[in-house]
mmCIF file of the N, C-alpha and C atoms, coordinates in Angstrom:
data_MODEL
# 
_entry.id   MODEL 
# 
loop_
_atom_site.group_PDB 
_atom_site.id 
_atom_site.type_symbol 
_atom_site.label_atom_id 
_atom_site.label_alt_id 
_atom_site.label_comp_id 
_atom_site.label_asym_id 
_atom_site.label_entity_id 
_atom_site.label_seq_id 
_atom_site.pdbx_PDB_ins_code 
_atom_site.Cartn_x 
_atom_site.Cartn_y 
_atom_site.Cartn_z 
_atom_site.occupancy 
_atom_site.B_iso_or_equiv 
_atom_site.pdbx_formal_charge 
_atom_site.auth_seq_id 
_atom_site.auth_comp_id 
_atom_site.auth_asym_id 
_atom_site.auth_atom_id 
_atom_site.pdbx_PDB_model_num 
ATOM 1   N N  . MET A 1 1  ? -23.398 -7.977 28.089  1.00 0.00 ? 1  MET A N  1 
ATOM 2   C CA . MET A 1 1  ? -23.071 -6.605 27.321  1.00 0.00 ? 1  MET A CA 1 
ATOM 3   C C  . MET A 1 1  ? -22.288 -6.715 26.463  1.00 0.00 ? 1  MET A C  1 
ATOM 4   N N  . ARG A 1 2  ? -21.443 -7.742 26.568  1.00 0.00 ? 2  ARG A N  1 
ATOM 5   C CA . ARG A 1 2  ? -19.921 -7.717 25.427  1.00 0.00 ? 2  ARG A CA 1 
ATOM 6   C C  . ARG A 1 2  ? -21.101 -8.349 24.460  1.00 0.00 ? 2  ARG A C  1 
ATOM 7   N N  . THR A 1 3  ? -21.764 -9.179 24.329  1.00 0.00 ? 3  THR A N  1 
ATOM 8   C CA . THR A 1 3  ? -22.844 -9.461 22.698  1.00 0.00 ? 3  THR A CA 1 
ATOM 9   C C  . THR A 1 3  ? -23.115 -8.529 22.324  1.00 0.00 ? 3  THR A C  1 
ATOM 10  N N  . VAL A 1 4  ? -23.728 -7.242 22.840  1.00 0.00 ? 4  VAL A N  1 
ATOM 11  C CA . VAL A 1 4  ? -24.240 -5.915 22.277  1.00 0.00 ? 4  VAL A CA 1 
ATOM 12  C C  . VAL A 1 4  ? -23.239 -4.989 22.013  1.00 0.00 ? 4  VAL A C  1 
ATOM 13  N N  . ILE A 1 5  ? -22.224 -4.780 22.508  1.00 0.00 ? 5  ILE A N  1 
ATOM 14  C CA . ILE A 1 5  ? -20.912 -4.036 21.823  1.00 0.00 ? 5  ILE A CA 1 
ATOM 15  C C  . ILE A 1 5  ? -20.485 -5.124 20.562  1.00 0.00 ? 5  ILE A C  1 
ATOM 16  N N  . ASP A 1 6  ? -20.444 -6.548 21.052  1.00 0.00 ? 6  ASP A N  1 
ATOM 17  C CA . ASP A 1 6  ? -20.096 -6.781 19.756  1.00 0.00 ? 6  ASP A CA 1 
ATOM 18  C C  . ASP A 1 6  ? -21.092 -6.344 18.087  1.00 0.00 ? 6  ASP A C  1 
ATOM 19  N N  . ILE A 1 7  ? -22.307 -6.626 18.678  1.00 0.00 ? 7  ILE A N  1 
ATOM 20  C CA . ILE A 1 7  ? -23.009 -6.315 17.548  1.00 0.00 ? 7  ILE A CA 1 
ATOM 21  C C  . ILE A 1 7  ? -23.008 -4.750 16.870  1.00 0.00 ? 7  ILE A C  1 
ATOM 22  N N  . LEU A 1 8  ? -22.933 -4.267 17.824  1.00 0.00 ? 8  LEU A N  1 
ATOM 23  C CA . LEU A 1 8  ? -22.876 -2.765 17.455  1.00 0.00 ? 8  LEU A CA 1 
ATOM 24  C C  . LEU A 1 8  ? -21.780 -2.511 16.559  1.00 0.00 ? 8  LEU A C  1 
ATOM 25  N N  . GLY A 1 9  ? -20.164 -3.071 17.218  1.00 0.00 ? 9  GLY A N  1 
ATOM 26  C CA . GLY A 1 9  ? -19.326 -3.249 16.415  1.00 0.00 ? 9  GLY A CA 1 
ATOM 27  C C  . GLY A 1 9  ? -19.578 -3.347 14.875  1.00 0.00 ? 9  GLY A C  1 
ATOM 28  N N  . TRP A 1 10 ? -20.009 -4.914 15.092  1.00 0.00 ? 10 TRP A N  1 
ATOM 29  C CA . TRP A 1 10 ? -20.194 -5.416 13.608  1.00 0.00 ? 10 TRP A CA 1 
ATOM 30  C C  . TRP A 1 10 ? -21.356 -4.740 12.909  1.00 0.00 ? 10 TRP A C  1 
ATOM 31  N N  . THR A 1 11 ? -22.416 -4.151 12.904  1.00 0.00 ? 11 THR A N  1 
ATOM 32  C CA . THR A 1 11 ? -23.532 -3.445 12.532  1.00 0.00 ? 11 THR A CA 1 
ATOM 33  C C  . THR A 1 11 ? -22.609 -2.215 12.043  1.00 0.00 ? 11 THR A C  1 
ATOM 34  N N  . GLY A 1 12 ? -21.476 -1.378 12.838  1.00 0.00 ? 12 GLY A N  1 
ATOM 35  C CA . GLY A 1 12 ? -20.920 -0.204 12.418  1.00 0.00 ? 12 GLY A CA 1 
ATOM 36  C C  . GLY A 1 12 ? -19.820 -0.547 11.383  1.00 0.00 ? 12 GLY A C  1 
ATOM 37  N N  . SER A 1 13 ? -19.387 -1.603 11.054  1.00 0.00 ? 13 SER A N  1 
ATOM 38  C CA . SER A 1 13 ? -18.342 -2.388 10.009  1.00 0.00 ? 13 SER A CA 1 
ATOM 39  C C  . SER A 1 13 ? -19.398 -2.384 8.520   1.00 0.00 ? 13 SER A C  1 
ATOM 40  N N  . GLY A 1 14 ? -20.855 -3.099 8.802   1.00 0.00 ? 14 GLY A N  1 
ATOM 41  C CA . GLY A 1 14 ? -21.615 -3.452 7.659   1.00 0.00 ? 14 GLY A CA 1 
ATOM 42  C C  . GLY A 1 14 ? -22.107 -1.620 7.334   1.00 0.00 ? 14 GLY A C  1 
ATOM 43  N N  . LEU A 1 15 ? -22.249 -0.836 8.010   1.00 0.00 ? 15 LEU A N  1 
ATOM 44  C CA . LEU A 1 15 ? -22.603 0.211  7.518   1.00 0.00 ? 15 LEU A CA 1 
ATOM 45  C C  . LEU A 1 15 ? -21.773 1.285  6.513   1.00 0.00 ? 15 LEU A C  1 
ATOM 46  N N  . ILE A 1 16 ? -20.719 1.391  7.433   1.00 0.00 ? 16 ILE A N  1 
ATOM 47  C CA . ILE A 1 16 ? -19.550 1.634  6.460   1.00 0.00 ? 16 ILE A CA 1 
ATOM 48  C C  . ILE A 1 16 ? -19.041 1.024  5.312   1.00 0.00 ? 16 ILE A C  1 
ATOM 49  N N  . ILE A 1 17 ? -19.175 -0.352 5.144   1.00 0.00 ? 17 ILE A N  1 
ATOM 50  C CA . ILE A 1 17 ? -18.764 -1.020 3.970   1.00 0.00 ? 17 ILE A CA 1 
ATOM 51  C C  . ILE A 1 17 ? -20.604 -0.691 3.117   1.00 0.00 ? 17 ILE A C  1 
ATOM 52  N N  . LEU A 1 18 ? -21.393 -0.355 3.204   1.00 0.00 ? 18 LEU A N  1 
ATOM 53  C CA . LEU A 1 18 ? -22.689 -0.098 2.667   1.00 0.00 ? 18 LEU A CA 1 
ATOM 54  C C  . LEU A 1 18 ? -21.989 1.478  1.921   1.00 0.00 ? 18 LEU A C  1 
ATOM 55  N N  . ALA A 1 19 ? -21.834 1.998  2.926   1.00 0.00 ? 19 ALA A N  1 
ATOM 56  C CA . ALA A 1 19 ? -21.581 3.678  2.385   1.00 0.00 ? 19 ALA A CA 1 
ATOM 57  C C  . ALA A 1 19 ? -20.817 3.948  1.089   1.00 0.00 ? 19 ALA A C  1 
ATOM 58  N N  . TYR A 1 20 ? -19.820 2.749  1.916   1.00 0.00 ? 20 TYR A N  1 
ATOM 59  C CA . TYR A 1 20 ? -18.952 2.907  0.193   1.00 0.00 ? 20 TYR A CA 1 
ATOM 60  C C  . TYR A 1 20 ? -19.207 2.536  -0.823  1.00 0.00 ? 20 TYR A C  1 
ATOM 61  N N  . ALA A 1 21 ? -20.338 1.265  -0.965  1.00 0.00 ? 21 ALA A N  1 
ATOM 62  C CA . ALA A 1 21 ? -20.684 0.648  -2.011  1.00 0.00 ? 21 ALA A CA 1 
ATOM 63  C C  . ALA A 1 21 ? -21.535 1.365  -2.655  1.00 0.00 ? 21 ALA A C  1 
ATOM 64  N N  . LEU A 1 22 ? -22.307 2.495  -1.778  1.00 0.00 ? 22 LEU A N  1 
ATOM 65  C CA . LEU A 1 22 ? -23.290 3.582  -2.460  1.00 0.00 ? 22 LEU A CA 1 
ATOM 66  C C  . LEU A 1 22 ? -22.575 4.119  -3.597  1.00 0.00 ? 22 LEU A C  1 
ATOM 67  N N  . THR A 1 23 ? -21.233 4.583  -2.976  1.00 0.00 ? 23 THR A N  1 
ATOM 68  C CA . THR A 1 23 ? -20.320 5.600  -3.955  1.00 0.00 ? 23 THR A CA 1 
ATOM 69  C C  . THR A 1 23 ? -19.919 4.329  -5.442  1.00 0.00 ? 23 THR A C  1 
ATOM 70  N N  . LEU A 1 24 ? -20.132 3.584  -5.592  1.00 0.00 ? 24 LEU A N  1 
ATOM 71  C CA . LEU A 1 24 ? -20.132 2.777  -6.764  1.00 0.00 ? 24 LEU A CA 1 
ATOM 72  C C  . LEU A 1 24 ? -20.873 2.461  -7.696  1.00 0.00 ? 24 LEU A C  1 
ATOM 73  N N  . PHE A 1 25 ? -22.201 3.108  -7.819  1.00 0.00 ? 25 PHE A N  1 
ATOM 74  C CA . PHE A 1 25 ? -23.387 2.998  -8.123  1.00 0.00 ? 25 PHE A CA 1 
ATOM 75  C C  . PHE A 1 25 ? -22.933 4.153  -9.399  1.00 0.00 ? 25 PHE A C  1 
ATOM 76  N N  . LYS A 1 26 ? -23.207 3.993  -10.391 1.00 0.00 ? 26 LYS A N  1 
ATOM 77  C CA . LYS A 1 26 ? -24.008 5.050  -11.573 1.00 0.00 ? 26 LYS A CA 1 
ATOM 78  C C  . LYS A 1 26 ? -24.685 5.763  -10.914 1.00 0.00 ? 26 LYS A C  1 
ATOM 79  N N  . ASN A 1 27 ? -25.815 5.652  -10.342 1.00 0.00 ? 27 ASN A N  1 
ATOM 80  C CA . ASN A 1 27 ? -27.178 6.027  -9.926  1.00 0.00 ? 27 ASN A CA 1 
ATOM 81  C C  . ASN A 1 27 ? -26.772 6.926  -8.784  1.00 0.00 ? 27 ASN A C  1 
ATOM 82  N N  . GLN A 1 28 ? -26.714 8.008  -8.561  1.00 0.00 ? 28 GLN A N  1 
ATOM 83  C CA . GLN A 1 28 ? -26.099 8.938  -7.458  1.00 0.00 ? 28 GLN A CA 1 
ATOM 84  C C  . GLN A 1 28 ? -27.151 9.457  -6.693  1.00 0.00 ? 28 GLN A C  1 
ATOM 85  N N  . LYS A 1 29 ? -28.102 8.603  -6.696  1.00 0.00 ? 29 LYS A N  1 
ATOM 86  C CA . LYS A 1 29 ? -29.534 8.790  -6.033  1.00 0.00 ? 29 LYS A CA 1 
ATOM 87  C C  . LYS A 1 29 ? -29.377 8.867  -4.542  1.00 0.00 ? 29 LYS A C  1 
ATOM 88  N N  . TYR A 1 30 ? -29.183 7.651  -4.389  1.00 0.00 ? 30 TYR A N  1 
ATOM 89  C CA . TYR A 1 30 ? -28.413 7.229  -2.444  1.00 0.00 ? 30 TYR A CA 1 
ATOM 90  C C  . TYR A 1 30 ? -27.093 8.377  -2.229  1.00 0.00 ? 30 TYR A C  1 
ATOM 91  N N  . LEU A 1 31 ? -26.514 8.159  -2.769  1.00 0.00 ? 31 LEU A N  1 
ATOM 92  C CA . LEU A 1 31 ? -25.399 9.012  -2.414  1.00 0.00 ? 31 LEU A CA 1 
ATOM 93  C C  . LEU A 1 31 ? -25.065 9.714  -1.000  1.00 0.00 ? 31 LEU A C  1 
ATOM 94  N N  . HIS A 1 32 ? -26.080 10.586 -0.855  1.00 0.00 ? 32 HIS A N  1 
ATOM 95  C CA . HIS A 1 32 ? -26.308 11.236 -0.052  1.00 0.00 ? 32 HIS A CA 1 
ATOM 96  C C  . HIS A 1 32 ? -26.750 10.177 1.513   1.00 0.00 ? 32 HIS A C  1 
ATOM 97  N N  . PHE A 1 33 ? -27.056 9.260  1.357   1.00 0.00 ? 33 PHE A N  1 
ATOM 98  C CA . PHE A 1 33 ? -27.465 8.481  2.634   1.00 0.00 ? 33 PHE A CA 1 
ATOM 99  C C  . PHE A 1 33 ? -25.677 8.113  2.977   1.00 0.00 ? 33 PHE A C  1 
ATOM 100 N N  . GLY A 1 34 ? -25.259 7.794  2.135   1.00 0.00 ? 34 GLY A N  1 
ATOM 101 C CA . GLY A 1 34 ? -23.396 7.461  2.548   1.00 0.00 ? 34 GLY A CA 1 
ATOM 102 C C  . GLY A 1 34 ? -23.052 8.255  3.480   1.00 0.00 ? 34 GLY A C  1 
ATOM 103 N N  . LYS A 1 35 ? -23.108 9.782  3.872   1.00 0.00 ? 35 LYS A N  1 
ATOM 104 C CA . LYS A 1 35 ? -22.516 10.433 4.594   1.00 0.00 ? 35 LYS A CA 1 
ATOM 105 C C  . LYS A 1 35 ? -22.872 10.229 6.274   1.00 0.00 ? 35 LYS A C  1 
ATOM 106 N N  . TYR A 1 36 ? -24.582 9.776  6.545   1.00 0.00 ? 36 TYR A N  1 
ATOM 107 C CA . TYR A 1 36 ? -25.119 9.601  7.663   1.00 0.00 ? 36 TYR A CA 1 
ATOM 108 C C  . TYR A 1 36 ? -24.497 8.257  8.035   1.00 0.00 ? 36 TYR A C  1 
ATOM 109 N N  . LEU A 1 37 ? -24.491 7.048  6.525   1.00 0.00 ? 37 LEU A N  1 
ATOM 110 C CA . LEU A 1 37 ? -24.371 5.782  7.222   1.00 0.00 ? 37 LEU A CA 1 
ATOM 111 C C  . LEU A 1 37 ? -22.791 5.637  7.576   1.00 0.00 ? 37 LEU A C  1 
ATOM 112 N N  . ASN A 1 38 ? -21.568 6.458  7.047   1.00 0.00 ? 38 ASN A N  1 
ATOM 113 C CA . ASN A 1 38 ? -20.065 6.924  7.769   1.00 0.00 ? 38 ASN A CA 1 
ATOM 114 C C  . ASN A 1 38 ? -20.376 7.053  9.316   1.00 0.00 ? 38 ASN A C  1 
ATOM 115 N N  . LEU A 1 39 ? -21.170 7.975  9.387   1.00 0.00 ? 39 LEU A N  1 
ATOM 116 C CA . LEU A 1 39 ? -21.446 8.873  10.456  1.00 0.00 ? 39 LEU A CA 1 
ATOM 117 C C  . LEU A 1 39 ? -21.545 8.080  12.009  1.00 0.00 ? 39 LEU A C  1 
ATOM 118 N N  . LEU A 1 40 ? -22.883 6.984  11.844  1.00 0.00 ? 40 LEU A N  1 
ATOM 119 C CA . LEU A 1 40 ? -23.358 6.330  12.245  1.00 0.00 ? 40 LEU A CA 1 
ATOM 120 C C  . LEU A 1 40 ? -22.361 4.964  12.170  1.00 0.00 ? 40 LEU A C  1 
ATOM 121 N N  . GLY A 1 41 ? -21.676 4.661  11.654  1.00 0.00 ? 41 GLY A N  1 
ATOM 122 C CA . GLY A 1 41 ? -21.238 3.122  11.561  1.00 0.00 ? 41 GLY A CA 1 
ATOM 123 C C  . GLY A 1 41 ? -19.387 3.633  12.412  1.00 0.00 ? 41 GLY A C  1 
ATOM 124 N N  . GLY A 1 42 ? -19.220 4.955  11.937  1.00 0.00 ? 42 GLY A N  1 
ATOM 125 C CA . GLY A 1 42 ? -18.001 5.206  12.861  1.00 0.00 ? 42 GLY A CA 1 
ATOM 126 C C  . GLY A 1 42 ? -18.174 5.380  14.374  1.00 0.00 ? 42 GLY A C  1 
ATOM 127 N N  . LEU A 1 43 ? -19.437 5.834  15.119  1.00 0.00 ? 43 LEU A N  1 
ATOM 128 C CA . LEU A 1 43 ? -19.855 6.075  15.774  1.00 0.00 ? 43 LEU A CA 1 
ATOM 129 C C  . LEU A 1 43 ? -19.957 4.818  16.770  1.00 0.00 ? 43 LEU A C  1 
ATOM 130 N N  . LEU A 1 44 ? -20.255 3.397  16.055  1.00 0.00 ? 44 LEU A N  1 
ATOM 131 C CA . LEU A 1 44 ? -20.541 1.951  16.622  1.00 0.00 ? 44 LEU A CA 1 
ATOM 132 C C  . LEU A 1 44 ? -19.263 1.651  16.701  1.00 0.00 ? 44 LEU A C  1 
ATOM 133 N N  . ILE A 1 45 ? -18.398 1.676  15.840  1.00 0.00 ? 45 ILE A N  1 
ATOM 134 C CA . ILE A 1 45 ? -17.045 0.849  15.986  1.00 0.00 ? 45 ILE A CA 1 
ATOM 135 C C  . ILE A 1 45 ? -16.403 1.543  16.568  1.00 0.00 ? 45 ILE A C  1 
ATOM 136 N N  . ALA A 1 46 ? -16.279 3.170  17.232  1.00 0.00 ? 46 ALA A N  1 
ATOM 137 C CA . ALA A 1 46 ? -15.730 3.763  18.358  1.00 0.00 ? 46 ALA A CA 1 
ATOM 138 C C  . ALA A 1 46 ? -16.275 3.200  19.367  1.00 0.00 ? 46 ALA A C  1 
ATOM 139 N N  . ILE A 1 47 ? -17.668 3.170  19.710  1.00 0.00 ? 47 ILE A N  1 
ATOM 140 C CA . ILE A 1 47 ? -18.468 2.668  20.996  1.00 0.00 ? 47 ILE A CA 1 
ATOM 141 C C  . ILE A 1 47 ? -17.468 0.924  21.214  1.00 0.00 ? 47 ILE A C  1 
ATOM 142 N N  . ASN A 1 48 ? -17.764 0.206  19.904  1.00 0.00 ? 48 ASN A N  1 
ATOM 143 C CA . ASN A 1 48 ? -16.644 -1.023 20.357  1.00 0.00 ? 48 ASN A CA 1 
ATOM 144 C C  . ASN A 1 48 ? -15.420 -1.049 20.679  1.00 0.00 ? 48 ASN A C  1 
ATOM 145 N N  . CYS A 1 49 ? -14.476 -0.111 20.040  1.00 0.00 ? 49 CYS A N  1 
ATOM 146 C CA . CYS A 1 49 ? -13.700 -0.292 20.144  1.00 0.00 ? 49 CYS A CA 1 
ATOM 147 C C  . CYS A 1 49 ? -13.090 0.635  21.700  1.00 0.00 ? 49 CYS A C  1 
ATOM 148 N N  . TYR A 1 50 ? -13.849 1.542  22.025  1.00 0.00 ? 50 TYR A N  1 
ATOM 149 C CA . TYR A 1 50 ? -13.652 2.161  23.252  1.00 0.00 ? 50 TYR A CA 1 
ATOM 150 C C  . TYR A 1 50 ? -14.041 0.891  24.371  1.00 0.00 ? 50 TYR A C  1 
ATOM 151 N N  . TYR A 1 51 ? -14.549 0.321  24.247  1.00 0.00 ? 51 TYR A N  1 
ATOM 152 C CA . TYR A 1 51 ? -15.301 -0.835 24.884  1.00 0.00 ? 51 TYR A CA 1 
ATOM 153 C C  . TYR A 1 51 ? -14.017 -1.972 25.261  1.00 0.00 ? 51 TYR A C  1 
ATOM 154 N N  . TYR A 1 52 ? -13.622 -1.997 24.192  1.00 0.00 ? 52 TYR A N  1 
ATOM 155 C CA . TYR A 1 52 ? -12.043 -3.326 24.688  1.00 0.00 ? 52 TYR A CA 1 
ATOM 156 C C  . TYR A 1 52 ? -11.206 -2.663 24.029  1.00 0.00 ? 52 TYR A C  1 
ATOM 157 N N  . GLU A 1 53 ? -10.787 -1.435 24.934  1.00 0.00 ? 53 GLU A N  1 
ATOM 158 C CA . GLU A 1 53 ? -9.784  -0.433 25.352  1.00 0.00 ? 53 GLU A CA 1 
ATOM 159 C C  . GLU A 1 53 ? -8.795  -0.394 23.672  1.00 0.00 ? 53 GLU A C  1 
ATOM 160 N N  . ALA A 1 54 ? -9.257  -0.503 22.777  1.00 0.00 ? 54 ALA A N  1 
ATOM 161 C CA . ALA A 1 54 ? -8.855  -0.624 21.817  1.00 0.00 ? 54 ALA A CA 1 
ATOM 162 C C  . ALA A 1 54 ? -8.235  0.970  20.941  1.00 0.00 ? 54 ALA A C  1 
ATOM 163 N N  . ILE A 1 55 ? -7.462  1.810  21.494  1.00 0.00 ? 55 ILE A N  1 
ATOM 164 C CA . ILE A 1 55 ? -7.553  3.297  21.418  1.00 0.00 ? 55 ILE A CA 1 
ATOM 165 C C  . ILE A 1 55 ? -7.499  3.507  20.442  1.00 0.00 ? 55 ILE A C  1 
ATOM 166 N N  . PRO A 1 56 ? -5.901  3.129  19.392  1.00 0.00 ? 56 PRO A N  1 
ATOM 167 C CA . PRO A 1 56 ? -5.655  3.888  17.927  1.00 0.00 ? 56 PRO A CA 1 
ATOM 168 C C  . PRO A 1 56 ? -7.431  3.612  16.564  1.00 0.00 ? 56 PRO A C  1 
ATOM 169 N N  . PRO A 1 57 ? -7.624  2.384  17.172  1.00 0.00 ? 57 PRO A N  1 
ATOM 170 C CA . PRO A 1 57 ? -9.014  2.239  16.132  1.00 0.00 ? 57 PRO A CA 1 
ATOM 171 C C  . PRO A 1 57 ? -9.930  3.070  16.682  1.00 0.00 ? 57 PRO A C  1 
ATOM 172 N N  . PHE A 1 58 ? -10.385 3.253  17.952  1.00 0.00 ? 58 PHE A N  1 
ATOM 173 C CA . PHE A 1 58 ? -11.297 3.993  18.662  1.00 0.00 ? 58 PHE A CA 1 
ATOM 174 C C  . PHE A 1 58 ? -10.900 5.339  18.032  1.00 0.00 ? 58 PHE A C  1 
ATOM 175 N N  . VAL A 1 59 ? -9.752  6.127  18.174  1.00 0.00 ? 59 VAL A N  1 
ATOM 176 C CA . VAL A 1 59 ? -9.450  7.834  17.676  1.00 0.00 ? 59 VAL A CA 1 
ATOM 177 C C  . VAL A 1 59 ? -9.917  7.444  16.108  1.00 0.00 ? 59 VAL A C  1 
ATOM 178 N N  . THR A 1 60 ? -9.394  6.597  15.324  1.00 0.00 ? 60 THR A N  1 
ATOM 179 C CA . THR A 1 60 ? -9.707  6.457  13.829  1.00 0.00 ? 60 THR A CA 1 
ATOM 180 C C  . THR A 1 60 ? -10.877 6.919  13.521  1.00 0.00 ? 60 THR A C  1 
ATOM 181 N N  . ASN A 1 61 ? -11.674 5.984  14.184  1.00 0.00 ? 61 ASN A N  1 
ATOM 182 C CA . ASN A 1 61 ? -13.523 5.961  14.182  1.00 0.00 ? 61 ASN A CA 1 
ATOM 183 C C  . ASN A 1 61 ? -13.682 7.086  14.730  1.00 0.00 ? 61 ASN A C  1 
ATOM 184 N N  . LEU A 1 62 ? -13.322 7.657  15.965  1.00 0.00 ? 62 LEU A N  1 
ATOM 185 C CA . LEU A 1 62 ? -14.082 9.220  15.934  1.00 0.00 ? 62 LEU A CA 1 
ATOM 186 C C  . LEU A 1 62 ? -13.630 9.895  15.096  1.00 0.00 ? 62 LEU A C  1 
ATOM 187 N N  . LEU A 1 63 ? -12.565 10.154 14.434  1.00 0.00 ? 63 LEU A N  1 
ATOM 188 C CA . LEU A 1 63 ? -12.014 11.270 13.796  1.00 0.00 ? 63 LEU A CA 1 
ATOM 189 C C  . LEU A 1 63 ? -13.319 10.765 12.089  1.00 0.00 ? 63 LEU A C  1 
ATOM 190 N N  . TRP A 1 64 ? -13.326 10.185 11.709  1.00 0.00 ? 64 TRP A N  1 
ATOM 191 C CA . TRP A 1 64 ? -14.338 9.034  10.560  1.00 0.00 ? 64 TRP A CA 1 
ATOM 192 C C  . TRP A 1 64 ? -15.337 10.078 11.085  1.00 0.00 ? 64 TRP A C  1 
ATOM 193 N N  . SER A 1 65 ? -15.612 9.947  11.801  1.00 0.00 ? 65 SER A N  1 
ATOM 194 C CA . SER A 1 65 ? -17.260 10.407 12.319  1.00 0.00 ? 65 SER A CA 1 
ATOM 195 C C  . SER A 1 65 ? -17.255 11.750 12.275  1.00 0.00 ? 65 SER A C  1 
ATOM 196 N N  . VAL A 1 66 ? -16.120 12.175 12.476  1.00 0.00 ? 66 VAL A N  1 
ATOM 197 C CA . VAL A 1 66 ? -16.608 14.036 13.110  1.00 0.00 ? 66 VAL A CA 1 
ATOM 198 C C  . VAL A 1 66 ? -16.355 14.314 11.364  1.00 0.00 ? 66 VAL A C  1 
ATOM 199 N N  . ILE A 1 67 ? -15.368 13.587 10.910  1.00 0.00 ? 67 ILE A N  1 
ATOM 200 C CA . ILE A 1 67 ? -15.084 14.348 8.893   1.00 0.00 ? 67 ILE A CA 1 
ATOM 201 C C  . ILE A 1 67 ? -16.875 13.712 8.582   1.00 0.00 ? 67 ILE A C  1 
ATOM 202 N N  . ALA A 1 68 ? -17.264 13.137 8.894   1.00 0.00 ? 68 ALA A N  1 
ATOM 203 C CA . ALA A 1 68 ? -18.855 12.816 8.348   1.00 0.00 ? 68 ALA A CA 1 
ATOM 204 C C  . ALA A 1 68 ? -19.505 13.785 8.437   1.00 0.00 ? 68 ALA A C  1 
ATOM 205 N N  . THR A 1 69 ? -19.475 14.216 10.273  1.00 0.00 ? 69 THR A N  1 
ATOM 206 C CA . THR A 1 69 ? -20.414 15.368 10.512  1.00 0.00 ? 69 THR A CA 1 
ATOM 207 C C  . THR A 1 69 ? -20.165 16.550 9.709   1.00 0.00 ? 69 THR A C  1 
ATOM 208 N N  . LEU A 1 70 ? -19.036 17.002 9.639   1.00 0.00 ? 70 LEU A N  1 
ATOM 209 C CA . LEU A 1 70 ? -18.849 18.253 9.163   1.00 0.00 ? 70 LEU A CA 1 
ATOM 210 C C  . LEU A 1 70 ? -18.741 17.561 7.575   1.00 0.00 ? 70 LEU A C  1 
ATOM 211 N N  . THR A 1 71 ? -19.110 16.902 6.802   1.00 0.00 ? 71 THR A N  1 
ATOM 212 C CA . THR A 1 71 ? -19.318 16.637 5.387   1.00 0.00 ? 71 THR A CA 1 
ATOM 213 C C  . THR A 1 71 ? -21.029 16.979 5.347   1.00 0.00 ? 71 THR A C  1 
ATOM 214 N N  . ILE A 1 72 ? -22.024 16.291 6.360   1.00 0.00 ? 72 ILE A N  1 
ATOM 215 C CA . ILE A 1 72 ? -23.128 16.833 6.715   1.00 0.00 ? 72 ILE A CA 1 
ATOM 216 C C  . ILE A 1 72 ? -23.424 18.201 6.848   1.00 0.00 ? 72 ILE A C  1 
ATOM 217 N N  . TYR A 1 73 ? -22.718 18.330 7.258   1.00 0.00 ? 73 TYR A N  1 
ATOM 218 C CA . TYR A 1 73 ? -23.030 20.010 8.062   1.00 0.00 ? 73 TYR A CA 1 
ATOM 219 C C  . TYR A 1 73 ? -22.420 20.575 6.641   1.00 0.00 ? 73 TYR A C  1 
ATOM 220 N N  . LYS A 1 74 ? -21.575 21.007 6.026   1.00 0.00 ? 74 LYS A N  1 
ATOM 221 C CA . LYS A 1 74 ? -21.213 21.435 4.894   1.00 0.00 ? 74 LYS A CA 1 
ATOM 222 C C  . LYS A 1 74 ? -22.139 21.643 3.942   1.00 0.00 ? 74 LYS A C  1 
ATOM 223 N N  . THR A 1 75 ? -22.657 19.961 3.458   1.00 0.00 ? 75 THR A N  1 
ATOM 224 C CA . THR A 1 75 ? -23.839 20.033 2.412   1.00 0.00 ? 75 THR A CA 1 
ATOM 225 C C  . THR A 1 75 ? -25.181 20.294 2.653   1.00 0.00 ? 75 THR A C  1 
ATOM 226 N N  . ARG A 1 76 ? -25.518 20.461 4.024   1.00 0.00 ? 76 ARG A N  1 
ATOM 227 C CA . ARG A 1 76 ? -26.507 21.292 4.095   1.00 0.00 ? 76 ARG A CA 1 
ATOM 228 C C  . ARG A 1 76 ? -26.701 22.733 4.197   1.00 0.00 ? 76 ARG A C  1 
ATOM 229 N N  . LYS A 1 77 ? -25.375 23.342 4.577   1.00 0.00 ? 77 LYS A N  1 
ATOM 230 C CA . LYS A 1 77 ? -25.331 25.060 4.354   1.00 0.00 ? 77 LYS A CA 1 
ATOM 231 C C  . LYS A 1 77 ? -25.169 25.322 2.833   1.00 0.00 ? 77 LYS A C  1 
ATOM 232 N N  . LYS A 1 78 ? -24.921 24.505 1.693   1.00 0.00 ? 78 LYS A N  1 
ATOM 233 C CA . LYS A 1 78 ? -24.630 24.828 0.803   1.00 0.00 ? 78 LYS A CA 1 
ATOM 234 C C  . LYS A 1 78 ? -26.168 24.394 -0.127  1.00 0.00 ? 78 LYS A C  1 
ATOM 235 N N  . LYS A 1 79 ? -26.941 23.925 0.518   1.00 0.00 ? 79 LYS A N  1 
ATOM 236 C CA . LYS A 1 79 ? -28.754 24.093 -0.341  1.00 0.00 ? 79 LYS A CA 1 
ATOM 237 C C  . LYS A 1 79 ? -29.085 25.063 -0.253  1.00 0.00 ? 79 LYS A C  1 
ATOM 238 N N  . PRO A 1 80 ? -29.657 25.266 -1.419  1.00 0.00 ? 80 PRO A N  1 
ATOM 239 C CA . PRO A 1 80 ? -30.464 26.851 -1.247  1.00 0.00 ? 80 PRO A CA 1 
ATOM 240 C C  . PRO A 1 80 ? -31.562 26.651 -0.610  1.00 0.00 ? 80 PRO A C  1 
ATOM 241 N N  . LYS A 1 81 ? -32.346 27.630 -0.408  1.00 0.00 ? 81 LYS A N  1 
ATOM 242 C CA . LYS A 1 81 ? -33.269 27.656 0.250   1.00 0.00 ? 81 LYS A CA 1 
ATOM 243 C C  . LYS A 1 81 ? -34.173 28.136 -0.423  1.00 0.00 ? 81 LYS A C  1 
# 
């Protein structure tokens, strides 16, 4: 179980780094994927932190995921139909 939790944590870290990297490209074609990568990455790191009872980073990553969710919601709400 510990190995699975470690893999989830490292995967989450990678997703957040990838989301940040997408903001650095001049071509904004894939920028909207960053919101989803932040959401999933934050949740995966939060699971890892919860398992290891690391409460401060758990809360930080949970809030990171909430912010990403709100951003996704606002973006979808603004899209014209």
